[in-house]
C-alpha positions, 0 to 999 in steps of 0.5 A: 283893798281895791286897786285901779288900772287906768286905760288911756283911750279916746272915743272911736278907738276900736283898739281901745275898746278891744283892750277895755273888754279884755281887761274887764274879763281879766279883772272880773271878780277881783278888787280892781277898777278899770278907769277909762281916761279920755286923752282928748279931754286933757292936752298933756295926756293927748300929747303924751299918748296920741300915737300910743293909745291904748295904754294900760297903767298902774299909776305912773307905771305903764303895763301895756299898750296894744295888743294887751300884754296879758302876761304882764297884767296877770302878774300885776293881778297875782300881786294882789293875791 
């Protein structure tokens, strides 16, 4: 069963791009999709995350901001095994 992690981001965010690359490395070979959501396209998300991006979430559960909490994401991935 495939799972999805959401990366809240916006264009031109270097920190977001860094976290996206790290996440891609961590999920490679696993049944996980990283969905990048541009907060600038949704006023509610922009209000919520304007000063927090990047944010990695599993549904409503925020797993990490910047820098990427690799330990927490690894624990999340371990739950898939």
